[in-house]
Structures are given as structure tokens and as C-alpha cells.
N, C-alpha and C positions, 0 to 999 in steps of 0.2 A: 371746121376744115381742120387738118393738120397737115401740113406739108414737113417732110421730114430732113430733107437736105436742098439746096440750089447749089448745082455747080455751074462757075462761071468761069471761061476760060479767055483770057484773050482780054481782060477789063482790070483796070489799075483803080478802079472807083475802093472807097472806104466799106468796106462789108457791112459795117453795121447801120452804116447811113442807107446804104442799099436795102437791106433786110427791112429797115422801120418803114420807107418810103414803099416796099415790094406789100408789106404788111398791110398799109392805109388803103391803098389802092386797089388791093386785091377785096380787102373787106368791103369797099365800097361800091366796088362793081358786084358783089354777090349779093351785096343789099339792095340794088338796084335792079339786077337784070337777075339775082338765082343761079344752081349751077343746072341747067337742062340737063346735061348727063346724070344729075340724081333726081329726077322727076318719078322715076318710078321706086325710089329708094336709094338706100345706101347705096355709095359708091366706094370701092377701094380701088386705088388707083397705083399701080407700081412706077409707073414711069409715063409722061408725054413726049412726043417726039414729033416733029414734023412742025415743028412751029417756027413763026415767020425769024428770020434773022435780026438780030437787035444790031445797030450800028454803034460801032466803038468811039471811044470819045465823047460819051453821054456822061452828064453830072450823075453824081451816085442817086441823088433823089431821081432824077429823070430816068434814069439807067433801073431804079427799082419799079417806078411807074407804067413802063415800058414792057418791064418781065411780067410783072403782074398782071397786064392788059393781053400779053402774048399766053399765059396761062391761062387763063378766065377764058380766051378764044377756043384753047385746047380740052378745057372742060364744056366747053359749048357745043362740042361736036366737029371741033375743026382738029387737023394733026391726027395723029395717034394714040389713044391710049392702051397701054400695057397694065391687063388685070391681073 
């Protein structure tokens, strides 16, 4: 899975720590649950929208984890996928 860019507005967390936590948690979720929207073959998505809001004030690690969970939910059929 390749994610080109994550855009976070309104957060003051260290982007490198957020990225590391995001990658680790998303890898764990994909290994555990797969990517349901890709069950019928490769999936190329330009954007995910309609994801649950993330609370401000989280640590970089926690923000990365919550963001990964939201993205995985989007790739599991929740939210809208733009192709």
C-alpha cells in the first residue's frame, strides 16, 4: 500500500512521529484485517473523505494511530473513496 500524502490541519504534533505511528498502526491493521475494498483486485484511490473527526491535542503517537484507524475504516468501506 502506498499513501502519497496526508494533510492534517489544526494539529501541532511532530509530523515525523505522526508518520511513524501512522505507518506502524496501518501496517498492523492491514495484516490483521486486510483491505476489504481491495478484495476483488487492486484498488487505486485518489482520496478518502467522510472519515471520523480526530480530536485535537493528541500526542504525535496517538494521532498517528487514530489517523491510521480512520484511514483503514475508509478502506474498509466506511466514508467515501474517490478513484
